[in-house]
C-alpha positions, 0 to 999 in steps of 0.5 A: 500500500503506497502512502503519501508523506507530506512535509513543510507546513508550519506557522508563518506571518502574512506575506511570508512563504512556505514550501510543501513537499510530498512523496510516496512511500515507494516509487510509483511508475504509472502515469498520474496527476499530483495535486494539493488540496486544502481544508478548513473546519466546516468547509469542503476540501478544495483544490489548490493546484494540480500538475500532470505528469507532463507538467501541465498545471491548473490553479485555484483562482485564489492562489494564482500568481502566489502559489507554484506547483511543481514535480520531480518525476525522478523522485516522485515528489510534488512541491507547492511553493506558497508566496505572499501568504494570507490569513485566508490561506490557513488550512490543512493542506493535503497531497493527492495522487490521482490515476485518471485511467482507473479513477483511483486516488490516494491522500496524504495525512495533511499538514497544517499551514497557519498564516498569522495576520 
């Protein structure tokens, strides 16, 4: 069973930056998308950014121009560089790997990002 391991969350002041990382517990060789989602208490989990194996990216409007998703296919690792952080970015951030062919997904355990204003 593959698990996703996230790191990089923490507490930062508004305007600051954080970089999240996520890697699977073992190498995944098939074609898949990697994404970051976030969730706050009482709200549904929302997509932050997604990147295909080929490098195509999509971002939520709320993070465009501030966040950058990237991946290292050799390391099976996905990153989320978060700049100009705002208090409303405070959430638990979840890594996701999705296989379009089968429709299956796996999730990381989540990492807390807290932005103080």
